[in-house]
Structure formats: C-alpha cells, structure tokens
N, CA, C and O atoms as CSV, one atom per row, in Angstrom:
chain,resi,resn,atom,element,x,y,z
A,1,MET,N,N,0.844,-1.175,0.000
A,1,MET,CA,C,0.000,0.000,0.000
A,1,MET,C,C,0.885,1.233,0.000
A,1,MET,O,O,1.764,1.375,0.850
A,2,LEU,N,N,0.658,2.098,-0.927
A,2,LEU,CA,C,1.483,3.281,-1.057
A,2,LEU,C,C,1.015,4.414,-0.146
A,2,LEU,O,O,1.828,5.075,0.500
A,3,ARG,N,N,-0.283,4.633,-0.098
A,3,ARG,CA,C,-0.814,5.706,0.740
A,3,ARG,C,C,-1.062,5.190,2.148
A,3,ARG,O,O,-1.936,4.347,2.350
A,4,PRO,N,N,-0.315,5.677,3.116
A,4,PRO,CA,C,-0.515,5.228,4.494
A,4,PRO,C,C,-1.842,5.727,5.063
A,4,PRO,O,O,-2.340,6.784,4.677
A,5,THR,N,N,-2.390,4.962,5.966
A,5,THR,CA,C,-3.585,5.359,6.703
A,5,THR,C,C,-3.207,5.508,8.172
A,5,THR,O,O,-2.050,5.310,8.543
A,6,LYS,N,N,-4.164,5.849,8.992
A,6,LYS,CA,C,-3.876,6.012,10.418
A,6,LYS,C,C,-3.545,4.673,11.079
A,6,LYS,O,O,-3.045,4.648,12.204
A,7,HIS,N,N,-3.818,3.569,10.396
A,7,HIS,CA,C,-3.561,2.247,10.952
A,7,HIS,C,C,-2.168,1.720,10.605
A,7,HIS,O,O,-1.733,0.716,11.169
A,8,ASN,N,N,-1.466,2.380,9.690
A,8,ASN,CA,C,-0.126,1.955,9.303
A,8,ASN,C,C,0.924,2.559,10.223
A,8,ASN,O,O,0.831,3.721,10.618
A,9,HIS,N,N,1.913,1.757,10.554
A,9,HIS,CA,C,3.055,2.283,11.285
A,9,HIS,C,C,3.939,3.014,10.273
A,9,HIS,O,O,4.236,2.450,9.220
A,10,PRO,N,N,4.362,4.231,10.546
A,10,PRO,CA,C,5.126,5.017,9.566
A,10,PRO,C,C,6.427,4.348,9.115
A,10,PRO,O,O,6.887,4.580,7.997
A,11,ASP,N,N,7.016,3.527,9.974
A,11,ASP,CA,C,8.274,2.863,9.627
A,11,ASP,C,C,8.071,1.552,8.887
A,11,ASP,O,O,9.040,0.837,8.629
A,12,GLN,N,N,6.838,1.222,8.541
A,12,GLN,CA,C,6.555,-0.030,7.838
A,12,GLN,C,C,5.760,0.253,6.563
A,12,GLN,O,O,4.773,-0.422,6.272
A,13,THR,N,N,6.200,1.253,5.815
A,13,THR,CA,C,5.521,1.630,4.583
A,13,THR,C,C,6.510,1.626,3.419
A,13,THR,O,O,7.726,1.614,3.616
A,14,VAL,N,N,5.974,1.635,2.226
A,14,VAL,CA,C,6.791,1.665,1.011
A,14,VAL,C,C,7.624,2.953,0.966
A,14,VAL,O,O,8.787,2.924,0.567
A,15,ILE,N,N,7.045,4.056,1.366
A,15,ILE,CA,C,7.755,5.341,1.336
A,15,ILE,C,C,8.988,5.294,2.238
A,15,ILE,O,O,10.063,5.747,1.845
A,16,HIS,N,N,8.839,4.761,3.415
A,16,HIS,CA,C,9.966,4.670,4.355
A,16,HIS,C,C,11.054,3.757,3.801
A,16,HIS,O,O,12.239,4.078,3.891
A,17,LEU,N,N,10.662,2.630,3.232
A,17,LEU,CA,C,11.640,1.708,2.659
A,17,LEU,C,C,12.309,2.331,1.431
A,17,LEU,O,O,13.481,2.060,1.169
A,18,CYS,N,N,11.593,3.151,0.682
A,18,CYS,CA,C,12.192,3.871,-0.455
A,18,CYS,C,C,13.349,4.745,0.018
A,18,CYS,O,O,14.410,4.772,-0.605
A,19,VAL,N,N,13.143,5.440,1.093
A,19,VAL,CA,C,14.179,6.326,1.623
A,19,VAL,C,C,15.411,5.522,2.024
A,19,VAL,O,O,16.536,5.905,1.704
A,20,ILE,N,N,15.204,4.423,2.714
A,20,ILE,CA,C,16.321,3.588,3.168
A,20,ILE,C,C,17.096,3.018,1.982
A,20,ILE,O,O,18.323,3.110,1.940
A,21,LEU,N,N,16.391,2.433,1.024
A,21,LEU,CA,C,17.055,1.819,-0.120
A,21,LEU,C,C,17.714,2.870,-1.007
A,21,LEU,O,O,18.808,2.646,-1.525
A,22,LEU,N,N,17.060,4.004,-1.184
A,22,LEU,CA,C,17.608,5.049,-2.039
A,22,LEU,C,C,18.923,5.602,-1.479
A,22,LEU,O,O,19.843,5.901,-2.240
A,23,LYS,N,N,19.013,5.736,-0.173
A,23,LYS,CA,C,20.262,6.184,0.443
A,23,LYS,C,C,21.395,5.222,0.105
A,23,LYS,O,O,22.495,5.647,-0.249
A,24,GLN,N,N,21.121,3.929,0.216
A,24,GLN,CA,C,22.140,2.918,-0.054
A,24,GLN,C,C,22.501,2.860,-1.543
A,24,GLN,O,O,23.672,2.723,-1.896
A,25,ILE,N,N,21.501,2.963,-2.402
A,25,ILE,CA,C,21.743,2.905,-3.841
A,25,ILE,C,C,22.532,4.138,-4.296
A,25,ILE,O,O,23.448,4.015,-5.110
A,26,ARG,N,N,22.192,5.309,-3.786
A,26,ARG,CA,C,22.921,6.530,-4.158
A,26,ARG,C,C,24.365,6.468,-3.689
A,26,ARG,O,O,25.269,6.947,-4.373
A,27,LYS,N,N,24.576,5.882,-2.528
A,27,LYS,CA,C,25.911,5.787,-1.962
A,27,LYS,C,C,26.810,4.880,-2.803
A,27,LYS,O,O,27.966,5.217,-3.062
A,28,LYS,N,N,26.282,3.733,-3.230
A,28,LYS,CA,C,27.085,2.751,-3.963
A,28,LYS,C,C,26.969,2.871,-5.480
A,28,LYS,O,O,27.811,2.339,-6.204
A,29,ARG,N,N,25.942,3.562,-5.972
A,29,ARG,CA,C,25.645,3.738,-7.406
A,29,ARG,C,C,25.157,2.449,-8.069
A,29,ARG,O,O,24.155,2.486,-8.784
A,30,ILE,N,N,25.819,1.321,-7.860
A,30,ILE,CA,C,25.369,0.024,-8.370
A,30,ILE,C,C,25.425,-0.960,-7.210
A,30,ILE,O,O,26.438,-1.066,-6.519
A,31,ILE,N,N,24.331,-1.673,-7.006
A,31,ILE,CA,C,24.250,-2.603,-5.883
A,31,ILE,C,C,23.509,-3.860,-6.324
A,31,ILE,O,O,22.574,-3.794,-7.122
A,32,ARG,N,N,23.927,-4.980,-5.808
A,32,ARG,CA,C,23.292,-6.250,-6.163
A,32,ARG,C,C,21.863,-6.309,-5.627
A,32,ARG,O,O,21.565,-5.797,-4.548
A,33,TYR,N,N,20.996,-6.940,-6.397
A,33,TYR,CA,C,19.583,-7.085,-6.050
A,33,TYR,C,C,19.433,-7.795,-4.705
A,33,TYR,O,O,18.654,-7.367,-3.853
A,34,GLU,N,N,20.179,-8.873,-4.523
A,34,GLU,CA,C,20.070,-9.657,-3.289
A,34,GLU,C,C,20.524,-8.848,-2.078
A,34,GLU,O,O,19.963,-8.992,-0.992
A,35,GLU,N,N,21.517,-8.013,-2.254
A,35,GLU,CA,C,21.987,-7.165,-1.157
A,35,GLU,C,C,20.903,-6.168,-0.735
A,35,GLU,O,O,20.716,-5.914,0.455
A,36,LEU,N,N,20.199,-5.612,-1.708
A,36,LEU,CA,C,19.081,-4.711,-1.398
A,36,LEU,C,C,17.952,-5.439,-0.689
A,36,LEU,O,O,17.343,-4.909,0.240
A,37,HIS,N,N,17.678,-6.660,-1.137
A,37,HIS,CA,C,16.612,-7.448,-0.513
A,37,HIS,C,C,16.949,-7.747,0.943
A,37,HIS,O,O,16.084,-7.640,1.813
A,38,GLU,N,N,18.178,-8.115,1.212
A,38,GLU,CA,C,18.608,-8.382,2.593
A,38,GLU,C,C,18.539,-7.118,3.443
A,38,GLU,O,O,18.150,-7.167,4.610
A,39,LEU,N,N,18.914,-5.997,2.859
A,39,LEU,CA,C,18.846,-4.725,3.577
A,39,LEU,C,C,17.409,-4.391,3.958
A,39,LEU,O,O,17.144,-3.950,5.076
A,40,SER,N,N,16.491,-4.601,3.033
A,40,SER,CA,C,15.087,-4.289,3.322
A,40,SER,C,C,14.533,-5.188,4.414
A,40,SER,O,O,13.739,-4.740,5.241
A,41,LYS,N,N,14.943,-6.456,4.427
A,41,LYS,CA,C,14.475,-7.378,5.476
A,41,LYS,C,C,15.055,-7.025,6.840
A,41,LYS,O,O,14.393,-7.200,7.863
A,42,SER,N,N,16.287,-6.531,6.857
A,42,SER,CA,C,16.924,-6.241,8.143
A,42,SER,C,C,16.510,-4.887,8.721
A,42,SER,O,O,16.483,-4.724,9.941
A,43,LYS,N,N,16.190,-3.923,7.874
A,43,LYS,CA,C,15.889,-2.569,8.356
A,43,LYS,C,C,14.417,-2.306,8.664
A,43,LYS,O,O,14.099,-1.466,9.506
A,44,VAL,N,N,13.509,-3.027,7.983
A,44,VAL,CA,C,12.077,-2.751,8.137
A,44,VAL,C,C,11.329,-4.044,8.432
A,44,VAL,O,O,11.498,-5.047,7.739
A,45,LYS,N,N,10.510,-4.005,9.461
A,45,LYS,CA,C,9.666,-5.158,9.758
A,45,LYS,C,C,8.667,-5.320,8.602
A,45,LYS,O,O,7.910,-4.400,8.291
A,46,GLY,N,N,8.678,-6.484,7.984
A,46,GLY,CA,C,7.835,-6.715,6.820
A,46,GLY,C,C,8.468,-6.184,5.543
A,46,GLY,O,O,7.791,-6.027,4.527
A,47,GLY,N,N,9.768,-5.906,5.594
A,47,GLY,CA,C,10.473,-5.341,4.454
A,47,GLY,C,C,10.504,-6.255,3.245
A,47,GLY,O,O,10.521,-5.782,2.109
A,48,ALA,N,N,10.512,-7.561,3.477
A,48,ALA,CA,C,10.520,-8.512,2.361
A,48,ALA,C,C,9.227,-8.393,1.559
A,48,ALA,O,O,9.234,-8.534,0.336
A,49,PHE,N,N,8.134,-8.137,2.240
A,49,PHE,CA,C,6.839,-7.990,1.595
A,49,PHE,C,C,6.753,-6.678,0.804
A,49,PHE,O,O,6.125,-6.630,-0.253
A,50,LEU,N,N,7.377,-5.631,1.312
A,50,LEU,CA,C,7.323,-4.306,0.687
A,50,LEU,C,C,8.394,-4.101,-0.382
A,50,LEU,O,O,8.337,-3.131,-1.137
A,51,PHE,N,N,9.355,-4.998,-0.451
A,51,PHE,CA,C,10.537,-4.808,-1.285
A,51,PHE,C,C,10.210,-4.578,-2.757
A,51,PHE,O,O,10.678,-3.601,-3.342
A,52,GLN,N,N,9.425,-5.446,-3.360
A,52,GLN,CA,C,9.153,-5.331,-4.795
A,52,GLN,C,C,8.356,-4.072,-5.123
A,52,GLN,O,O,8.620,-3.417,-6.131
A,53,ASP,N,N,7.395,-3.733,-4.289
A,53,ASP,CA,C,6.632,-2.495,-4.506
A,53,ASP,C,C,7.537,-1.272,-4.402
A,53,ASP,O,O,7.355,-0.295,-5.129
A,54,THR,N,N,8.505,-1.326,-3.503
A,54,THR,CA,C,9.446,-0.228,-3.339
A,54,THR,C,C,10.310,-0.056,-4.581
A,54,THR,O,O,10.494,1.063,-5.060
A,55,LEU,N,N,10.842,-1.160,-5.104
A,55,LEU,CA,C,11.642,-1.085,-6.321
A,55,LEU,C,C,10.808,-0.598,-7.502
A,55,LEU,O,O,11.293,0.172,-8.331
A,56,ASN,N,N,9.565,-1.041,-7.579
A,56,ASN,CA,C,8.681,-0.578,-8.650
A,56,ASN,C,C,8.475,0.929,-8.586
A,56,ASN,O,O,8.511,1.602,-9.616
A,57,LEU,N,N,8.263,1.459,-7.400
A,57,LEU,CA,C,8.074,2.900,-7.240
A,57,LEU,C,C,9.333,3.668,-7.641
A,57,LEU,O,O,9.247,4.668,-8.353
A,58,LEU,N,N,10.494,3.210,-7.191
A,58,LEU,CA,C,11.740,3.882,-7.544
A,58,LEU,C,C,11.986,3.839,-9.048
A,58,LEU,O,O,12.494,4.803,-9.622
A,59,PHE,N,N,11.630,2.727,-9.690
A,59,PHE,CA,C,11.784,2.607,-11.139
A,59,PHE,C,C,10.835,3.564,-11.864
A,59,PHE,O,O,11.234,4.246,-12.808
A,60,LEU,N,N,9.584,3.607,-11.419
A,60,LEU,CA,C,8.601,4.495,-12.053
A,60,LEU,C,C,8.969,5.969,-11.900
A,60,LEU,O,O,8.646,6.785,-12.764
A,61,LEU,N,N,9.638,6.305,-10.813
A,61,LEU,CA,C,10.084,7.679,-10.597
A,61,LEU,C,C,11.349,7.996,-11.395
A,61,LEU,O,O,11.804,9.140,-11.413
A,62,GLY,N,N,11.914,6.986,-12.052
A,62,GLY,CA,C,13.106,7.189,-12.868
A,62,GLY,C,C,14.386,7.288,-12.075
A,62,GLY,O,O,15.370,7.853,-12.553
A,63,LEU,N,N,14.390,6.747,-10.871
A,63,LEU,CA,C,15.567,6.850,-10.011
A,63,LEU,C,C,16.499,5.655,-10.110
A,63,LEU,O,O,17.687,5.771,-9.806
A,64,ILE,N,N,15.975,4.503,-10.532
A,64,ILE,CA,C,16.809,3.307,-10.632
A,64,ILE,C,C,16.587,2.612,-11.966
A,64,ILE,O,O,15.602,2.846,-12.666
A,65,GLU,N,N,17.537,1.752,-12.287
A,65,GLU,CA,C,17.434,0.906,-13.468
A,65,GLU,C,C,17.960,-0.478,-13.086
A,65,GLU,O,O,18.980,-0.594,-12.407
A,66,TYR,N,N,17.264,-1.519,-13.524
A,66,TYR,CA,C,17.673,-2.888,-13.210
A,66,TYR,C,C,18.482,-3.453,-14.374
A,66,TYR,O,O,18.094,-3.326,-15.536
A,67,HIS,N,N,19.609,-4.075,-14.045
A,67,HIS,CA,C,20.462,-4.716,-15.043
A,67,HIS,C,C,20.375,-6.221,-14.854
A,67,HIS,O,O,20.913,-6.773,-13.895
A,68,GLU,N,N,19.695,-6.870,-15.776
A,68,GLU,CA,C,19.468,-8.308,-15.674
A,68,GLU,C,C,20.767,-9.097,-15.769
A,68,GLU,O,O,20.936,-10.099,-15.073
A,69,LYS,N,N,21.672,-8.662,-16.613
A,69,LYS,CA,C,22.931,-9.374,-16.824
A,69,LYS,C,C,23.721,-9.536,-15.521
A,69,LYS,O,O,24.276,-10.601,-15.253
A,70,ASN,N,N,23.766,-8.477,-14.722
A,70,ASN,CA,C,24.515,-8.491,-13.463
A,70,ASN,C,C,23.639,-8.748,-12.245
A,70,ASN,O,O,24.149,-8.907,-11.136
A,71,ASP,N,N,22.329,-8.788,-12.442
A,71,ASP,CA,C,21.362,-8.892,-11.347
A,71,ASP,C,C,21.631,-7.788,-10.324
A,71,ASP,O,O,21.788,-8.036,-9.128
A,72,SER,N,N,21.677,-6.564,-10.842
A,72,SER,CA,C,21.988,-5.425,-9.974
A,72,SER,C,C,21.077,-4.247,-10.313
A,72,SER,O,O,20.425,-4.204,-11.356
A,73,VAL,N,N,21.065,-3.309,-9.394
A,73,VAL,CA,C,20.262,-2.100,-9.518
A,73,VAL,C,C,21.224,-0.917,-9.556
A,73,VAL,O,O,22.148,-0.833,-8.747
A,74,GLU,N,N,21.001,-0.002,-10.502
A,74,GLU,CA,C,21.856,1.160,-10.653
A,74,GLU,C,C,21.050,2.431,-10.399
A,74,GLU,O,O,19.903,2.550,-10.829
A,75,TYR,N,N,21.665,3.370,-9.699
A,75,TYR,CA,C,21.038,4.668,-9.470
A,75,TYR,C,C,21.188,5.516,-10.724
A,75,TYR,O,O,22.304,5.733,-11.195
A,76,THR,N,N,20.079,5.996,-11.268
A,76,THR,CA,C,20.109,6.786,-12.493
A,76,THR,C,C,19.580,8.193,-12.297
A,76,THR,O,O,19.532,8.971,-13.250
A,77,GLY,N,N,19.182,8.537,-11.080
A,77,GLY,CA,C,18.648,9.874,-10.821
A,77,GLY,C,C,19.753,10.902,-10.741
A,77,GLY,O,O,20.927,10.588,-10.938
A,78,THR,N,N,19.376,12.110,-10.455
A,78,THR,CA,C,20.361,13.184,-10.303
A,78,THR,C,C,20.807,13.258,-8.866
A,78,THR,O,O,20.122,12.776,-7.964
A,79,LYS,N,N,21.943,13.858,-8.658
A,79,LYS,CA,C,22.440,14.008,-7.288
A,79,LYS,C,C,21.720,15.139,-6.681
A,79,LYS,O,O,21.960,15.471,-5.520
C-alpha cells in the first residue's frame, strides 16, 4: 500500500523503505539485487513484503534501473 492510513506504522511503509534503499543505492551507485533485498528485510519489519513495490516505485520515478545481466540495480537519478 502506497498511501498510508492512520492504521499503518510510519516505519513499515513503502515510502519509508524507499528512503532507506535510495540512500544505499545513491551511496554505492550500483548494488546487487540480493543485497538490497537483505537490507530491506533487516531494516524494516515486513520489508521482504514491501521490497518489490518499493523497487517498482523507484523505477517508475526514474531513479533506478535494473540490469538483468549483473542482477543489480543502478542509481540513475540526479544528485
């Protein structure tokens, strides 16, 4: 769910996980998919469930690009 309601914990939403993953992706520029998945599971309760929706949102915003050959995610946004 992208739009939080009063019943959602703020630290367990797609938006919050976007911020966490985006910081890591911007820092490294290219990061393995599995490393991002592990990060989401360790930083956010229910992060494994939110992971794919988070990547989809970042892709739709034009901030990341997935490279199938390397199984990695690259930051493509501006600094």
